[in-house]
PDB file of N, CA, C and O in Angstrom:
ATOM      1  N   MET A   1      92.238 154.231 131.291  1.00  0.00           N
ATOM      2  CA  MET A   1      91.588 153.361 132.233  1.00  0.00           C
ATOM      3  C   MET A   1      91.504 154.168 133.592  1.00  0.00           C
ATOM      4  O   MET A   1      90.657 153.953 134.459  1.00  0.00           O
ATOM      5  N   LYS A   2      92.507 155.132 133.658  1.00  0.00           N
ATOM      6  CA  LYS A   2      92.526 155.942 134.834  1.00  0.00           C
ATOM      7  C   LYS A   2      91.209 156.788 134.906  1.00  0.00           C
ATOM      8  O   LYS A   2      90.633 156.928 135.985  1.00  0.00           O
ATOM      9  N   GLU A   3      90.750 157.336 133.783  1.00  0.00           N
ATOM     10  CA  GLU A   3      89.574 158.051 133.688  1.00  0.00           C
ATOM     11  C   GLU A   3      88.392 157.263 134.114  1.00  0.00           C
ATOM     12  O   GLU A   3      87.491 157.837 134.724  1.00  0.00           O
ATOM     13  N   LEU A   4      88.323 156.062 133.860  1.00  0.00           N
ATOM     14  CA  LEU A   4      87.218 155.009 134.265  1.00  0.00           C
ATOM     15  C   LEU A   4      87.200 154.924 135.760  1.00  0.00           C
ATOM     16  O   LEU A   4      86.155 154.945 136.410  1.00  0.00           O
ATOM     17  N   VAL A   5      88.438 154.824 136.298  1.00  0.00           N
ATOM     18  CA  VAL A   5      88.477 154.721 137.805  1.00  0.00           C
ATOM     19  C   VAL A   5      87.998 155.891 138.475  1.00  0.00           C
ATOM     20  O   VAL A   5      87.271 155.753 139.459  1.00  0.00           O
ATOM     21  N   GLU A   6      88.369 157.210 137.993  1.00  0.00           N
ATOM     22  CA  GLU A   6      87.954 158.298 138.457  1.00  0.00           C
ATOM     23  C   GLU A   6      86.397 158.443 138.303  1.00  0.00           C
ATOM     24  O   GLU A   6      85.676 158.727 139.259  1.00  0.00           O
ATOM     25  N   LYS A   7      85.969 158.244 137.135  1.00  0.00           N
ATOM     26  CA  LYS A   7      84.531 158.280 137.038  1.00  0.00           C
ATOM     27  C   LYS A   7      83.742 157.381 137.957  1.00  0.00           C
ATOM     28  O   LYS A   7      82.707 157.828 138.450  1.00  0.00           O
ATOM     29  N   VAL A   8      84.181 156.021 138.262  1.00  0.00           N
ATOM     30  CA  VAL A   8      83.564 155.229 139.185  1.00  0.00           C
ATOM     31  C   VAL A   8      83.582 155.902 140.589  1.00  0.00           C
ATOM     32  O   VAL A   8      82.595 155.872 141.323  1.00  0.00           O
ATOM     33  N   ALA A   9      84.759 156.514 140.932  1.00  0.00           N
ATOM     34  CA  ALA A   9      84.793 157.122 142.208  1.00  0.00           C
ATOM     35  C   ALA A   9      83.748 158.205 142.376  1.00  0.00           C
ATOM     36  O   ALA A   9      83.008 158.274 143.357  1.00  0.00           O
ATOM     37  N   ALA A  10      83.739 158.977 141.439  1.00  0.00           N
ATOM     38  CA  ALA A  10      82.861 160.099 141.423  1.00  0.00           C
ATOM     39  C   ALA A  10      81.480 159.757 141.489  1.00  0.00           C
ATOM     40  O   ALA A  10      80.730 160.410 142.215  1.00  0.00           O
ATOM     41  N   LEU A  11      81.034 158.729 140.756  1.00  0.00           N
ATOM     42  CA  LEU A  11      79.565 158.166 140.716  1.00  0.00           C
ATOM     43  C   LEU A  11      79.312 157.543 142.131  1.00  0.00           C
ATOM     44  O   LEU A  11      78.219 157.700 142.675  1.00  0.00           O
ATOM     45  N   TYR A  12      80.286 156.860 142.704  1.00  0.00           N
ATOM     46  CA  TYR A  12      80.122 156.245 143.961  1.00  0.00           C
ATOM     47  C   TYR A  12      79.799 157.450 145.011  1.00  0.00           C
ATOM     48  O   TYR A  12      78.773 157.492 145.690  1.00  0.00           O
ATOM     49  N   ALA A  13      80.729 158.317 145.030  1.00  0.00           N
ATOM     50  CA  ALA A  13      80.640 159.525 145.939  1.00  0.00           C
ATOM     51  C   ALA A  13      79.075 160.002 145.831  1.00  0.00           C
ATOM     52  O   ALA A  13      78.404 160.097 146.859  1.00  0.00           O
ATOM     53  N   ASP A  14      78.507 160.305 144.507  1.00  0.00           N
ATOM     54  CA  ASP A  14      77.171 160.745 144.334  1.00  0.00           C
ATOM     55  C   ASP A  14      76.093 159.735 145.063  1.00  0.00           C
ATOM     56  O   ASP A  14      75.184 160.096 145.809  1.00  0.00           O
ATOM     57  N   PHE A  15      76.381 158.499 144.706  1.00  0.00           N
ATOM     58  CA  PHE A  15      75.433 157.416 145.323  1.00  0.00           C
ATOM     59  C   PHE A  15      75.458 157.517 146.738  1.00  0.00           C
ATOM     60  O   PHE A  15      74.441 157.652 147.418  1.00  0.00           O
ATOM     61  N   SER A  16      76.706 157.449 147.224  1.00  0.00           N
ATOM     62  CA  SER A  16      76.725 157.321 148.763  1.00  0.00           C
ATOM     63  C   SER A  16      76.025 158.543 149.408  1.00  0.00           C
ATOM     64  O   SER A  16      75.362 158.406 150.436  1.00  0.00           O
ATOM     65  N   LYS A  17      76.180 159.752 148.787  1.00  0.00           N
ATOM     66  CA  LYS A  17      75.582 160.953 149.345  1.00  0.00           C
ATOM     67  C   LYS A  17      74.169 160.729 149.314  1.00  0.00           C
ATOM     68  O   LYS A  17      73.535 160.913 150.353  1.00  0.00           O
ATOM     69  N   ASP A  18      73.569 160.349 148.246  1.00  0.00           N
ATOM     70  CA  ASP A  18      71.991 160.190 148.083  1.00  0.00           C
ATOM     71  C   ASP A  18      71.530 159.227 148.913  1.00  0.00           C
ATOM     72  O   ASP A  18      70.530 159.463 149.592  1.00  0.00           O
ATOM     73  N   ALA A  19      72.199 157.958 148.994  1.00  0.00           N
ATOM     74  CA  ALA A  19      71.655 156.820 149.739  1.00  0.00           C
ATOM     75  C   ALA A  19      71.855 157.275 151.179  1.00  0.00           C
ATOM     76  O   ALA A  19      70.856 156.996 151.843  1.00  0.00           O
ATOM     77  N   ASN A  20      72.703 157.814 151.810  1.00  0.00           N
ATOM     78  CA  ASN A  20      72.676 158.180 153.086  1.00  0.00           C
ATOM     79  C   ASN A  20      71.578 159.271 153.353  1.00  0.00           C
ATOM     80  O   ASN A  20      70.952 159.216 154.411  1.00  0.00           O
ATOM     81  N   ALA A  21      71.313 160.287 152.414  1.00  0.00           N
ATOM     82  CA  ALA A  21      70.188 161.090 152.669  1.00  0.00           C
ATOM     83  C   ALA A  21      68.947 160.503 152.677  1.00  0.00           C
ATOM     84  O   ALA A  21      68.033 161.043 153.301  1.00  0.00           O
ATOM     85  N   GLN A  22      68.756 159.334 151.992  1.00  0.00           N
ATOM     86  CA  GLN A  22      67.430 158.551 152.075  1.00  0.00           C
ATOM     87  C   GLN A  22      67.383 157.906 153.477  1.00  0.00           C
ATOM     88  O   GLN A  22      66.381 157.955 154.191  1.00  0.00           O
ATOM     89  N   LEU A  23      68.452 157.343 153.792  1.00  0.00           N
ATOM     90  CA  LEU A  23      68.361 156.495 154.962  1.00  0.00           C
ATOM     91  C   LEU A  23      68.324 157.423 156.234  1.00  0.00           C
ATOM     92  O   LEU A  23      67.556 157.103 157.141  1.00  0.00           O
ATOM     93  N   GLU A  24      69.019 158.429 156.347  1.00  0.00           N
ATOM     94  CA  GLU A  24      69.001 159.252 157.424  1.00  0.00           C
ATOM     95  C   GLU A  24      67.755 160.366 157.527  1.00  0.00           C
ATOM     96  O   GLU A  24      67.239 160.773 158.568  1.00  0.00           O
ATOM     97  N   ASN A  25      67.453 160.703 156.302  1.00  0.00           N
ATOM     98  CA  ASN A  25      66.216 161.666 156.473  1.00  0.00           C
ATOM     99  C   ASN A  25      65.050 161.301 155.816  1.00  0.00           C
ATOM    100  O   ASN A  25      64.073 162.051 155.830  1.00  0.00           O
ATOM    101  N   GLY A  26      65.042 160.131 155.188  1.00  0.00           N
ATOM    102  CA  GLY A  26      63.868 159.713 154.623  1.00  0.00           C
ATOM    103  C   GLY A  26      63.469 160.409 153.271  1.00  0.00           C
ATOM    104  O   GLY A  26      62.334 160.322 152.802  1.00  0.00           O
ATOM    105  N   ASN A  27      64.414 161.050 152.732  1.00  0.00           N
ATOM    106  CA  ASN A  27      64.347 161.695 151.417  1.00  0.00           C
ATOM    107  C   ASN A  27      64.138 160.776 150.347  1.00  0.00           C
ATOM    108  O   ASN A  27      65.071 160.127 149.874  1.00  0.00           O
ATOM    109  N   LYS A  28      62.790 160.671 149.881  1.00  0.00           N
ATOM    110  CA  LYS A  28      62.476 159.894 148.772  1.00  0.00           C
ATOM    111  C   LYS A  28      63.155 160.301 147.384  1.00  0.00           C
ATOM    112  O   LYS A  28      63.521 159.429 146.596  1.00  0.00           O
ATOM    113  N   ALA A  29      63.293 161.536 147.144  1.00  0.00           N
ATOM    114  CA  ALA A  29      64.030 161.946 145.857  1.00  0.00           C
ATOM    115  C   ALA A  29      65.427 161.442 145.883  1.00  0.00           C
ATOM    116  O   ALA A  29      65.931 160.950 144.873  1.00  0.00           O
ATOM    117  N   ALA A  30      66.093 161.554 147.055  1.00  0.00           N
ATOM    118  CA  ALA A  30      67.426 161.104 147.139  1.00  0.00           C
ATOM    119  C   ALA A  30      67.553 159.494 146.831  1.00  0.00           C
ATOM    120  O   ALA A  30      68.497 158.957 146.252  1.00  0.00           O
ATOM    121  N   GLY A  31      66.616 158.980 147.249  1.00  0.00           N
ATOM    122  CA  GLY A  31      66.610 157.426 146.950  1.00  0.00           C
ATOM    123  C   GLY A  31      66.458 157.300 145.400  1.00  0.00           C
ATOM    124  O   GLY A  31      67.158 156.458 144.836  1.00  0.00           O
ATOM    125  N   THR A  32      65.664 158.012 144.719  1.00  0.00           N
ATOM    126  CA  THR A  32      65.582 157.868 143.268  1.00  0.00           C
ATOM    127  C   THR A  32      66.872 158.224 142.627  1.00  0.00           C
ATOM    128  O   THR A  32      67.266 157.575 141.658  1.00  0.00           O
ATOM    129  N   ARG A  33      67.573 159.249 143.125  1.00  0.00           N
ATOM    130  CA  ARG A  33      68.885 159.588 142.597  1.00  0.00           C
ATOM    131  C   ARG A  33      69.895 158.599 142.854  1.00  0.00           C
ATOM    132  O   ARG A  33      70.771 158.385 142.015  1.00  0.00           O
ATOM    133  N   ALA A  34      69.845 157.969 143.960  1.00  0.00           N
ATOM    134  CA  ALA A  34      70.669 156.851 144.440  1.00  0.00           C
ATOM    135  C   ALA A  34      70.564 155.582 143.445  1.00  0.00           C
ATOM    136  O   ALA A  34      71.538 154.976 142.998  1.00  0.00           O
ATOM    137  N   ARG A  35      69.241 155.297 143.186  1.00  0.00           N
ATOM    138  CA  ARG A  35      69.048 154.171 142.243  1.00  0.00           C
ATOM    139  C   ARG A  35      69.579 154.405 140.922  1.00  0.00           C
ATOM    140  O   ARG A  35      70.150 153.504 140.307  1.00  0.00           O
ATOM    141  N   LYS A  36      69.405 155.703 140.395  1.00  0.00           N
ATOM    142  CA  LYS A  36      69.918 156.008 139.065  1.00  0.00           C
ATOM    143  C   LYS A  36      71.353 155.917 139.093  1.00  0.00           C
ATOM    144  O   LYS A  36      71.883 155.357 138.133  1.00  0.00           O
ATOM    145  N   ALA A  37      72.182 156.427 140.146  1.00  0.00           N
ATOM    146  CA  ALA A  37      73.438 156.462 140.185  1.00  0.00           C
ATOM    147  C   ALA A  37      74.051 154.990 140.196  1.00  0.00           C
ATOM    148  O   ALA A  37      75.122 154.717 139.654  1.00  0.00           O
ATOM    149  N   SER A  38      73.237 154.060 140.884  1.00  0.00           N
ATOM    150  CA  SER A  38      73.713 152.664 140.820  1.00  0.00           C
ATOM    151  C   SER A  38      73.736 152.094 139.546  1.00  0.00           C
ATOM    152  O   SER A  38      74.644 151.327 139.226  1.00  0.00           O
ATOM    153  N   LEU A  39      72.657 152.447 138.645  1.00  0.00           N
ATOM    154  CA  LEU A  39      72.806 151.891 137.349  1.00  0.00           C
ATOM    155  C   LEU A  39      73.962 152.531 136.595  1.00  0.00           C
ATOM    156  O   LEU A  39      74.680 151.786 135.929  1.00  0.00           O
ATOM    157  N   GLU A  40      74.200 153.758 136.627  1.00  0.00           N
ATOM    158  CA  GLU A  40      75.431 154.406 136.126  1.00  0.00           C
ATOM    159  C   GLU A  40      76.659 153.689 136.530  1.00  0.00           C
ATOM    160  O   GLU A  40      77.482 153.409 135.659  1.00  0.00           O
ATOM    161  N   ILE A  41      76.882 153.334 137.871  1.00  0.00           N
ATOM    162  CA  ILE A  41      77.862 152.748 138.281  1.00  0.00           C
ATOM    163  C   ILE A  41      78.227 151.397 137.777  1.00  0.00           C
ATOM    164  O   ILE A  41      79.371 150.958 137.660  1.00  0.00           O
ATOM    165  N   GLU A  42      76.978 150.722 137.461  1.00  0.00           N
ATOM    166  CA  GLU A  42      77.123 149.416 136.830  1.00  0.00           C
ATOM    167  C   GLU A  42      77.589 149.499 135.377  1.00  0.00           C
ATOM    168  O   GLU A  42      78.332 148.627 134.927  1.00  0.00           O
ATOM    169  N   LYS A  43      77.223 150.395 134.725  1.00  0.00           N
ATOM    170  CA  LYS A  43      77.623 150.636 133.330  1.00  0.00           C
ATOM    171  C   LYS A  43      79.196 151.030 133.269  1.00  0.00           C
ATOM    172  O   LYS A  43      79.946 150.631 132.378  1.00  0.00           O
ATOM    173  N   ALA A  44      79.554 151.791 134.242  1.00  0.00           N
ATOM    174  CA  ALA A  44      80.997 152.183 134.322  1.00  0.00           C
ATOM    175  C   ALA A  44      81.736 151.023 134.717  1.00  0.00           C
ATOM    176  O   ALA A  44      82.802 150.826 134.132  1.00  0.00           O
ATOM    177  N   MET A  45      81.360 150.203 135.619  1.00  0.00           N
ATOM    178  CA  MET A  45      82.145 149.030 136.078  1.00  0.00           C
ATOM    179  C   MET A  45      82.221 148.004 134.894  1.00  0.00           C
ATOM    180  O   MET A  45      83.266 147.362 134.790  1.00  0.00           O
ATOM    181  N   LYS A  46      81.263 147.799 134.038  1.00  0.00           N
ATOM    182  CA  LYS A  46      81.288 147.049 132.899  1.00  0.00           C
ATOM    183  C   LYS A  46      82.346 147.528 131.996  1.00  0.00           C
ATOM    184  O   LYS A  46      83.138 146.720 131.511  1.00  0.00           O
ATOM    185  N   ALA A  47      82.416 148.808 131.731  1.00  0.00           N
ATOM    186  CA  ALA A  47      83.378 149.396 130.795  1.00  0.00           C
ATOM    187  C   ALA A  47      84.806 149.207 131.341  1.00  0.00           C
ATOM    188  O   ALA A  47      85.741 148.995 130.569  1.00  0.00           O
ATOM    189  N   PHE A  48      84.986 149.291 132.809  1.00  0.00           N
ATOM    190  CA  PHE A  48      86.216 149.132 133.382  1.00  0.00           C
ATOM    191  C   PHE A  48      86.597 147.687 133.239  1.00  0.00           C
ATOM    192  O   PHE A  48      87.737 147.398 132.878  1.00  0.00           O
ATOM    193  N   ARG A  49      85.633 146.693 133.524  1.00  0.00           N
ATOM    194  CA  ARG A  49      85.947 145.380 133.243  1.00  0.00           C
ATOM    195  C   ARG A  49      86.604 145.005 131.972  1.00  0.00           C
ATOM    196  O   ARG A  49      87.631 144.334 131.878  1.00  0.00           O
ATOM    197  N   LYS A  50      85.842 145.553 130.910  1.00  0.00           N
ATOM    198  CA  LYS A  50      86.277 145.474 129.526  1.00  0.00           C
ATOM    199  C   LYS A  50      87.748 146.016 129.260  1.00  0.00           C
ATOM    200  O   LYS A  50      88.608 145.333 128.703  1.00  0.00           O
ATOM    201  N   ALA A  51      87.936 147.229 129.685  1.00  0.00           N
ATOM    202  CA  ALA A  51      89.155 147.909 129.477  1.00  0.00           C
ATOM    203  C   ALA A  51      90.404 147.144 130.358  1.00  0.00           C
ATOM    204  O   ALA A  51      91.577 147.174 129.985  1.00  0.00           O
ATOM    205  N   SER A  52      90.000 146.547 131.426  1.00  0.00           N
ATOM    206  CA  SER A  52      90.951 145.899 132.318  1.00  0.00           C
ATOM    207  C   SER A  52      91.346 144.573 131.548  1.00  0.00           C
ATOM    208  O   SER A  52      92.506 144.159 131.563  1.00  0.00           O
ATOM    209  N   LEU A  53      90.458 144.014 130.963  1.00  0.00           N
ATOM    210  CA  LEU A  53      90.837 142.656 130.256  1.00  0.00           C
ATOM    211  C   LEU A  53      91.688 142.942 129.044  1.00  0.00           C
ATOM    212  O   LEU A  53      92.616 142.200 128.725  1.00  0.00           O
ATOM    213  N   GLU A  54      91.371 143.991 128.395  1.00  0.00           N
ATOM    214  CA  GLU A  54      92.032 144.430 127.171  1.00  0.00           C
ATOM    215  C   GLU A  54      93.546 144.798 127.566  1.00  0.00           C
ATOM    216  O   GLU A  54      94.500 144.465 126.864  1.00  0.00           O
ATOM    217  N   ALA A  55      93.661 145.491 128.716  1.00  0.00           N
ATOM    218  CA  ALA A  55      95.055 145.934 129.129  1.00  0.00           C
ATOM    219  C   ALA A  55      95.815 144.736 129.522  1.00  0.00           C
ATOM    220  O   ALA A  55      97.033 144.805 129.354  1.00  0.00           O
ATOM    221  N   ALA A  56      95.308 143.601 130.036  1.00  0.00           N
ATOM    222  CA  ALA A  56      95.972 142.537 130.483  1.00  0.00           C
ATOM    223  C   ALA A  56      96.434 141.697 129.394  1.00  0.00           C
ATOM    224  O   ALA A  56      97.289 140.848 129.647  1.00  0.00           O
ATOM    225  N   LYS A  57      95.939 141.832 128.099  1.00  0.00           N
ATOM    226  CA  LYS A  57      96.415 141.039 127.091  1.00  0.00           C
ATOM    227  C   LYS A  57      97.737 141.392 126.737  1.00  0.00           C
ATOM    228  O   LYS A  57      98.322 140.778 125.845  1.00  0.00           O
TER     229      LYS A  57
END
């Protein structure tokens, strides 16, 4: 589960960097990367939720 938390943190850092580049500089490619990262974050969060429920049992 620790690996999932680290993965989510890394994915969020990438998302944040690209989202800020889009907002501040109008970088369209960064916006595309941010949207892709958001989908990856969603998948990782679902995996975390599943692992968390299993650990709570």
